[in-house]
DSSP file (Angstrom, degrees, kcal/mol; ACC not computed):
  #  RESIDUE AA STRUCTURE BP1 BP2  ACC     N-H-->O    O-->H-N    N-H-->O    O-->H-N    TCO  KAPPA ALPHA  PHI   PSI    X-CA   Y-CA   Z-CA
    1    1 A M    >         0   0    0      0, 0.0     3,-1.4     0, 0.0    89,-0.0   0.000 360.0 360.0 360.0  17.4  123.0  102.0   45.2
    2    2 A K  G >   +     0   0    0      1,-0.3     3,-0.6     2,-0.2     0, 0.0   0.884 360.0  38.5 -51.6 -46.9  119.9   99.9   45.7
    3    3 A N  G 3  S+     0   0    0      1,-0.2    -1,-0.3     0, 0.0     0, 0.0   0.471 108.6  66.6 -85.0  -1.7  121.7   97.6   48.2
    4    4 A K  G <   +     0   0    0     -3,-1.4    -1,-0.2     2,-0.1    -2,-0.2  -0.019  68.5 131.8-112.5  30.2  123.6  100.4   49.8
    5    5 A R    <   -     0   0    0     -3,-0.6     2,-0.3    85,-0.0    82,-0.0  -0.474  38.1-156.3 -81.0 155.0  120.8  102.4   51.4
    6    6 A I        -     0   0    0     -2,-0.1     2,-0.1    81,-0.1    -2,-0.1  -0.946  11.1-124.2-130.7 152.2  121.0  103.5   55.0
    7    7 A G     >  -     0   0    0     -2,-0.3     4,-2.6     1,-0.1     5,-0.2  -0.285  39.3 -94.5 -83.9 175.8  118.5  104.4   57.7
    8    8 A E  H  > S+     0   0    0      2,-0.2     4,-2.5     1,-0.2     5,-0.2   0.910 124.1  49.6 -60.9 -44.7  118.3  107.7   59.5
    9    9 A F  H  > S+     0   0    0      1,-0.2     4,-2.6     2,-0.2    -1,-0.2   0.941 113.1  46.6 -62.0 -46.6  120.3  106.4   62.5
   10   10 A E  H  > S+     0   0    0      1,-0.2     4,-3.0     2,-0.2    -1,-0.2   0.900 110.9  53.7 -60.8 -40.6  123.1  105.0   60.3
   11   11 A E  H  X S+     0   0    0     -4,-2.6     4,-2.4     2,-0.2    -2,-0.2   0.936 110.9  44.9 -59.8 -46.7  123.1  108.3   58.3
   12   12 A V  H  X S+     0   0    0     -4,-2.5     4,-2.6     2,-0.2    -2,-0.2   0.919 114.1  49.0 -65.4 -43.1  123.6  110.3   61.4
   13   13 A V  H  X S+     0   0    0     -4,-2.6     4,-2.2     2,-0.2    -2,-0.2   0.922 111.3  50.0 -62.8 -42.9  126.3  108.0   62.8
   14   14 A L  H  X S+     0   0    0     -4,-3.0     4,-1.7     1,-0.2    -2,-0.2   0.911 111.5  48.5 -62.1 -42.5  128.1  108.0   59.4
   15   15 A L  H  X S+     0   0    0     -4,-2.4     4,-2.3    -5,-0.2    -1,-0.2   0.908 110.1  52.1 -62.2 -41.8  128.0  111.8   59.4
   16   16 A L  H  X S+     0   0    0     -4,-2.6     4,-3.0     2,-0.2     5,-0.2   0.872 104.4  56.0 -64.9 -36.4  129.3  111.9   62.9
   17   17 A V  H  X S+     0   0    0     -4,-2.2     4,-1.4     1,-0.2    -1,-0.2   0.938 110.7  45.5 -58.5 -45.6  132.2  109.7   62.0
   18   18 A G  H  < S+     0   0    0     -4,-1.7    -2,-0.2     1,-0.2    -1,-0.2   0.884 114.8  47.5 -64.4 -38.9  133.2  112.2   59.3
   19   19 A I  H  < S+     0   0    0     -4,-2.3    -2,-0.2     1,-0.2    -1,-0.2   0.902 112.9  47.5 -68.9 -42.4  132.8  115.1   61.6
   20   20 A L  H >< S+     0   0    0     -4,-3.0     3,-2.1     1,-0.2    -1,-0.2   0.714  80.9 177.2 -77.7 -20.8  134.8  113.6   64.5
   21   21 A G  G >< S+     0   0    0     -4,-1.4     3,-1.8     1,-0.3    -1,-0.2  -0.320  72.4   7.9  57.1-124.8  137.7  112.5   62.4
   22   22 A Q  G 3  S+     0   0    0      1,-0.3    -1,-0.3    55,-0.1    -2,-0.1   0.540 129.9  60.7 -68.1  -6.0  140.4  110.9   64.6
   23   23 A E  G <  S+     0   0    0     -3,-2.1     2,-1.7    -6,-0.1    -1,-0.3   0.196  71.2 121.6-101.1  14.4  138.0  111.0   67.5
   24   24 A A    <   +     0   0    0     -3,-1.8    54,-3.0    54,-0.3     2,-0.3  -0.563  33.5 130.5 -85.5  80.0  135.5  108.8   65.8
   25   25 A Y  S  > S-     0   0    0     -2,-1.7     4,-2.7    52,-0.2     5,-0.2  -0.888  70.9 -96.9-126.4 161.4  135.2  105.9   68.3
   26   26 A A  H  > S+     0   0    0     50,-0.4     4,-2.5    -2,-0.3     5,-0.2   0.835 119.0  45.1 -51.3 -50.2  132.0  104.4   69.7
   27   27 A L  H  > S+     0   0    0      1,-0.2     4,-2.3     2,-0.2    -1,-0.2   0.932 116.1  46.3 -61.9 -46.2  131.8  106.2   73.0
   28   28 A K  H  > S+     0   0    0     -3,-0.2     4,-2.7     1,-0.2    -1,-0.2   0.889 112.1  51.7 -64.0 -39.5  132.6  109.6   71.5
   29   29 A I  H  X S+     0   0    0     -4,-2.7     4,-2.5     2,-0.2    -1,-0.2   0.917 109.7  49.5 -63.8 -43.2  130.1  109.0   68.6
   30   30 A A  H  X S+     0   0    0     -4,-2.5     4,-2.0    -5,-0.2    11,-0.3   0.906 112.5  47.9 -62.3 -41.6  127.4  108.2   71.2
   31   31 A E  H  X S+     0   0    0     -4,-2.3     4,-2.2     1,-0.2    -2,-0.2   0.923 113.7  46.4 -63.8 -44.4  128.2  111.3   73.1
   32   32 A E  H  X S+     0   0    0     -4,-2.7     4,-2.9     2,-0.2     5,-0.3   0.852 108.1  57.1 -68.6 -34.3  128.1  113.5   70.0
   33   33 A Y  H  X S+     0   0    0     -4,-2.5     4,-2.7     2,-0.2     6,-0.5   0.938 109.7  45.0 -59.3 -47.5  124.9  111.8   68.9
   34   34 A R  H  X S+     0   0    0     -4,-2.0     4,-2.2     1,-0.2    -2,-0.2   0.921 114.7  48.7 -61.8 -44.1  123.2  112.9   72.1
   35   35 A K  H  < S+     0   0    0     -4,-2.2    -2,-0.2     1,-0.2    -1,-0.2   0.911 118.2  38.7 -62.4 -44.2  124.7  116.4   71.8
   36   36 A Q  H  < S+     0   0    0     -4,-2.9    -2,-0.2     1,-0.1    -1,-0.2   0.846 130.3  25.8 -78.8 -34.7  123.7  116.9   68.2
   37   37 A T  H  < S-     0   0    0     -4,-2.7    -3,-0.2     2,-0.3    -2,-0.2   0.659  91.3-127.4-105.6 -19.1  120.2  115.2   68.3
   38   38 A G  S  < S+     0   0    0     -4,-2.2     2,-0.3    -5,-0.5    -4,-0.2   0.521  77.6 107.6  79.1   4.4  119.1  115.5   71.9
   39   39 A K        -     0   0    0     -6,-0.5     2,-0.3    -5,-0.0    -1,-0.3  -0.797  68.0-123.8-111.4 155.4  118.5  111.8   71.9
   40   40 A T        -     0   0    0     -2,-0.3     2,-0.4    -3,-0.1    -9,-0.1  -0.760  20.4-171.3 -98.3 148.5  120.5  109.1   73.6
   41   41 A A        -     0   0    0     -2,-0.3    -7,-0.1   -11,-0.3    -8,-0.1  -0.994  24.9-122.8-134.3 128.4  121.9  106.1   71.8
   42   42 A S     >  -     0   0    0     -2,-0.4     4,-2.3     1,-0.1     5,-0.2  -0.281  21.6-117.3 -67.2 156.6  123.5  103.2   73.7
   43   43 A I  H  > S+     0   0    0      1,-0.2     4,-3.2     2,-0.2     5,-0.2   0.886 117.6  56.5 -58.9 -38.3  127.1  102.3   73.0
   44   44 A G  H  > S+     0   0    0      2,-0.2     4,-2.6     1,-0.2    -1,-0.2   0.899 106.8  47.3 -60.9 -42.5  125.7   98.9   71.9
   45   45 A A  H  > S+     0   0    0      2,-0.2     4,-2.1     1,-0.2    -1,-0.2   0.909 114.9  46.2 -66.1 -42.0  123.5  100.5   69.3
   46   46 A V  H  X S+     0   0    0     -4,-2.3     4,-2.5     2,-0.2    -2,-0.2   0.934 113.3  49.1 -65.4 -45.9  126.3  102.7   68.0
   47   47 A H  H  X S+     0   0    0     -4,-3.2     4,-2.6     1,-0.2     5,-0.2   0.916 110.4  50.9 -61.1 -43.8  128.7   99.8   67.9
   48   48 A S  H  X S+     0   0    0     -4,-2.6     4,-2.7     1,-0.2    -1,-0.2   0.910 111.1  48.4 -60.0 -43.0  126.2   97.6   66.0
   49   49 A A  H  X S+     0   0    0     -4,-2.1     4,-2.7     2,-0.2     5,-0.2   0.905 111.2  50.5 -64.3 -41.1  125.7  100.4   63.5
   50   50 A L  H  X S+     0   0    0     -4,-2.5     4,-1.9     2,-0.2    -2,-0.2   0.918 113.1  45.0 -63.1 -44.2  129.5  100.8   63.1
   51   51 A V  H  X S+     0   0    0     -4,-2.6     4,-2.4     2,-0.2    -2,-0.2   0.931 113.7  50.3 -64.8 -46.0  130.0   97.1   62.5
   52   52 A R  H  X S+     0   0    0     -4,-2.7     4,-1.5     1,-0.2    -2,-0.2   0.915 113.0  45.3 -58.9 -45.5  127.0   96.9   60.1
   53   53 A M  H  X>S+     0   0    0     -4,-2.7     5,-2.5     1,-0.2     6,-1.0   0.806 109.9  55.2 -72.2 -28.4  128.3   99.9   58.1
   54   54 A S  H ><5S+     0   0    0     -4,-1.9     3,-0.9     4,-0.2    -1,-0.2   0.921 107.3  50.1 -65.7 -43.2  131.8   98.5   58.1
   55   55 A K  H 3<5S+     0   0    0     -4,-2.4    -2,-0.2     1,-0.3    -1,-0.2   0.833 108.8  52.4 -63.5 -32.5  130.5   95.2   56.6
   56   56 A K  H 3<5S-     0   0    0     -4,-1.5    -1,-0.3    -5,-0.2    -2,-0.2   0.612 119.1-113.3 -77.8 -12.0  128.7   97.2   53.9
   57   57 A G  T <<5S+     0   0    0     -3,-0.9    27,-0.4    -4,-0.6    26,-0.4   0.575  86.6 115.3  91.9  10.5  131.9   99.0   53.1
   58   58 A F  S   <S+     0   0    0     -5,-2.5    23,-2.5    25,-0.2     2,-0.3   0.726  78.5  31.2 -82.3 -23.2  130.9  102.5   54.3
   59   59 A L  E     -A   80   0A   0     -6,-1.0     2,-0.3    21,-0.3    21,-0.2  -0.921  59.1-164.5-132.6 155.2  133.5  102.6   57.0
   60   60 A R  E     -A   79   0A   0     19,-2.3    19,-2.5    -2,-0.3     2,-0.3  -0.937  16.5-161.5-130.0 159.9  136.9  101.2   57.8
   61   61 A S  E     -A   78   0A   0     -2,-0.3     2,-0.3    17,-0.2    17,-0.2  -0.950  12.5-174.5-141.4 160.8  138.6  101.1   61.2
   62   62 A A  E     -A   77   0A   0     15,-2.0    15,-3.0    -2,-0.3     2,-0.4  -0.979  35.7-101.5-148.7 153.8  141.9  100.8   62.8
   63   63 A M  E     -A   76   0A   0     -2,-0.3    13,-0.2    13,-0.2     2,-0.0  -0.644  37.0-139.7 -80.4 132.2  143.0  100.4   66.4
   64   64 A G        -     0   0    0     11,-4.0     3,-0.1    -2,-0.4    -1,-0.1  -0.223  35.5 -74.8 -79.3 176.5  144.4  103.6   67.9
   65   65 A A        -     0   0    0      9,-0.1    10,-0.4     1,-0.1    -1,-0.2  -0.395  55.3 -97.5 -70.9 149.1  147.4  103.9   70.2
   66   66 A P        -     0   0    0      0, 0.0     2,-0.4     0, 0.0     8,-0.2  -0.372  42.0-154.9 -63.8 146.5  147.0  102.7   73.8
   67   67 A T    > > -     0   0    0      6,-1.4     5,-3.1     1,-0.1     3,-0.5  -0.951  23.8-136.5-126.4 147.7  146.3  105.5   76.3
   68   68 A D  G > 5S+     0   0    0     -2,-0.4     3,-2.1     1,-0.2    -1,-0.1   0.866 106.2  63.8 -64.0 -36.4  147.0  105.7   80.0
   69   69 A R  G 3 5S+     0   0    0      1,-0.3    -1,-0.2     2,-0.1     0, 0.0   0.814 106.5  43.3 -59.1 -31.4  143.6  107.2   80.5
   70   70 A R  G X 5S-     0   0    0     -3,-0.5     3,-1.2     3,-0.2    -1,-0.3   0.104 123.7-102.0-101.6  20.4  142.0  104.0   79.3
   71   71 A G  T < 5S-     0   0    0     -3,-2.1    -3,-0.2     1,-0.3    -2,-0.1   0.827  80.1 -51.6  65.2  31.8  144.4  101.8   81.3
   72   72 A G  T 3 <S+     0   0    0     -5,-3.1    -1,-0.3     1,-0.3    -4,-0.2   0.423 105.1 134.9  85.8  -1.6  146.5  101.0   78.3
   73   73 A R    <   -     0   0    0     -3,-1.2    -6,-1.4    -6,-0.4    -1,-0.3  -0.466  48.7-130.1 -80.5 155.1  143.5   99.9   76.2
   74   74 A R        -     0   0    0     -8,-0.2     2,-0.3    -2,-0.1    -9,-0.1  -0.725  10.7-132.3-105.1 154.5  143.2  101.0   72.6
   75   75 A K        -     0   0    0    -10,-0.4   -11,-4.0    -2,-0.3     2,-0.7  -0.789  17.4-124.6-101.5 146.8  140.2  102.5   70.8
   76   76 A R  E     -A   63   0A   0     -2,-0.3     2,-0.4   -13,-0.2   -50,-0.4  -0.847  29.8-156.7 -89.8 116.1  138.8  101.4   67.5
   77   77 A I  E     -A   62   0A   0    -15,-3.0   -15,-2.0    -2,-0.7     2,-0.3  -0.803   5.0-150.0 -98.1 132.2  138.8  104.6   65.3
   78   78 A Y  E     -A   61   0A   0    -54,-3.0     2,-0.3    -2,-0.4   -54,-0.3  -0.722  11.2-170.9-104.7 152.4  136.4  104.7   62.3
   79   79 A E  E     -A   60   0A   0    -19,-2.5   -19,-2.3    -2,-0.3     2,-0.3  -0.997  27.7-113.9-141.3 140.6  136.8  106.5   59.0
   80   80 A V  E     -A   59   0A   0     -2,-0.3   -21,-0.3   -21,-0.2     2,-0.1  -0.587  33.0-143.5 -75.7 132.3  134.3  107.0   56.2
   81   81 A T     >  -     0   0    0    -23,-2.5     4,-2.3    -2,-0.3     5,-0.2  -0.323  29.6 -99.0 -86.1 174.0  135.3  105.2   52.9
   82   82 A A  H  > S+     0   0    0      1,-0.2     4,-2.4     2,-0.2     5,-0.2   0.898 127.9  51.8 -59.9 -40.7  134.8  106.5   49.4
   83   83 A L  H  > S+     0   0    0    -26,-0.4     4,-2.4     1,-0.2    -1,-0.2   0.892 107.7  52.4 -63.8 -38.5  131.7  104.3   49.2
   84   84 A G  H  > S+     0   0    0    -27,-0.4     4,-2.4   -26,-0.2    -2,-0.2   0.900 109.0  49.4 -62.2 -41.1  130.4  105.8   52.4
   85   85 A H  H  X S+     0   0    0     -4,-2.3     4,-2.4     2,-0.2    -2,-0.2   0.916 111.6  48.6 -63.9 -43.3  130.9  109.3   51.0
   86   86 A R  H  X S+     0   0    0     -4,-2.4     4,-2.6     2,-0.2    -2,-0.2   0.894 111.1  51.0 -63.9 -38.8  129.0  108.4   47.8
   87   87 A T  H  X S+     0   0    0     -4,-2.4     4,-2.6     2,-0.2    -2,-0.2   0.918 110.7  47.9 -65.1 -43.7  126.2  106.9   50.0
   88   88 A L  H  X S+     0   0    0     -4,-2.4     4,-2.7     2,-0.2    -2,-0.2   0.908 112.1  50.2 -62.4 -41.3  126.0  110.1   52.0
   89   89 A S  H  X S+     0   0    0     -4,-2.4     4,-2.6     2,-0.2    -2,-0.2   0.923 111.7  47.7 -62.6 -44.9  125.9  112.1   48.9
   90   90 A H  H  X S+     0   0    0     -4,-2.6     4,-2.4     2,-0.2    -2,-0.2   0.918 112.9  48.8 -62.1 -44.1  123.2  110.0   47.4
   91   91 A T  H  X S+     0   0    0     -4,-2.6     4,-2.4     2,-0.2    -2,-0.2   0.913 112.0  48.6 -63.2 -43.9  121.1  110.2   50.6
   92   92 A R  H  X S+     0   0    0     -4,-2.7     4,-2.8     2,-0.2     5,-0.2   0.929 111.7  49.4 -61.0 -46.5  121.5  114.0   50.8
   93   93 A D  H  X S+     0   0    0     -4,-2.6     4,-2.3     1,-0.2    -2,-0.2   0.897 111.2  49.5 -62.3 -41.1  120.5  114.4   47.1
   94   94 A L  H  X S+     0   0    0     -4,-2.4     4,-2.1     2,-0.2    -1,-0.2   0.940 113.0  46.4 -62.7 -47.1  117.4  112.2   47.6
   95   95 A R  H  X S+     0   0    0     -4,-2.4     4,-2.6     1,-0.2    -2,-0.2   0.912 112.7  49.5 -63.1 -42.5  116.3  114.1   50.7
   96   96 A M  H  X S+     0   0    0     -4,-2.8     4,-2.3     1,-0.2    -1,-0.2   0.901 109.4  52.5 -64.4 -39.8  116.9  117.5   49.0
   97   97 A S  H  X S+     0   0    0     -4,-2.3     4,-1.1    -5,-0.2    -1,-0.2   0.911 111.2  47.0 -60.8 -43.1  114.9  116.4   46.0
   98   98 A L  H  X S+     0   0    0     -4,-2.1     4,-1.1     1,-0.2     3,-0.5   0.912 110.6  51.7 -66.9 -41.8  112.0  115.3   48.3
   99   99 A W  H  < S+     0   0    0     -4,-2.6     3,-0.4     1,-0.2     8,-0.2   0.883 106.5  54.9 -61.2 -38.5  112.2  118.6   50.2
  100  100 A R  H  < S+     0   0    0     -4,-2.3    -1,-0.2     1,-0.2    -2,-0.2   0.805 110.9  45.9 -64.7 -28.1  112.0  120.6   47.0
  101  101 A Q  H  < S+     0   0    0     -4,-1.1    -1,-0.2    -3,-0.5    -2,-0.2   0.649  85.9 105.0 -88.8 -17.0  108.8  118.7   46.0
  102  102 A Y  S >X S-     0   0    0     -4,-1.1     3,-2.0    -3,-0.4     4,-0.6  -0.523  79.4-116.2 -72.4 120.2  107.1  119.1   49.4
  103  103 A P  T 34 S+     0   0    0      0, 0.0    -1,-0.1     0, 0.0    -2,-0.1  -0.278  99.8  18.7 -57.7 136.5  104.3  121.8   49.1
  104  104 A G  T 34 S+     0   0    0      2,-0.1    -2,-0.1     1,-0.1    -3,-0.0   0.128 125.3  57.7  89.2 -21.3  105.0  124.7   51.4
  105  105 A F  T <4  +     0   0    0     -3,-2.0     2,-3.2    -6,-0.1    -3,-0.2   0.284  66.5 122.6-116.7   5.3  108.7  123.8   51.7
  106  106 A A     <  +     0   0    0     -4,-0.6     2,-0.2    -5,-0.2    -6,-0.2  -0.318  38.4 139.2 -73.1  64.9  109.4  123.9   48.0
  107  107 A I        -     0   0    0     -2,-3.2     2,-0.6    -8,-0.2    -2,-0.0  -0.673  61.4 -95.4-103.4 163.5  112.2  126.5   48.3
  108  108 A K        -     0   0    0     -2,-0.2     2,-0.3     2,-0.0    -2,-0.0  -0.689  37.5-162.9 -83.9 122.1  115.4  126.4   46.4
  109  109 A F              0   0    0     -2,-0.6    -9,-0.0   -13,-0.1    -3,-0.0  -0.781 360.0 360.0 -97.4 146.4  118.2  124.9   48.3
  110  110 A S              0   0    0     -2,-0.3    -1,-0.1     0, 0.0    -2,-0.0   0.473 360.0 360.0 -87.4 360.0  121.8  125.5   47.2
């Protein structure tokens, strides 16, 4: 997985895509990012991360149905791929391994 590493922002966005399911589109992800982290992320930053992770194969997307609320425009809905799930699993395992080794925090995680 050497070439398939992700940064913290990408990791959080990828997790949010999985959490949001059919509501995983750029604006909703940016809103949820703010809600979950207390930090703001521009739509542009979220969109760039989504495109970057799609190119890496972590995400796939499809256009949703047009809605009256959006003036007939469609949303691009994202979904985590199998590679994205493996990458998240690898990232989680690495972080947990490091936490277990950190003095003072070396507790057993399940």
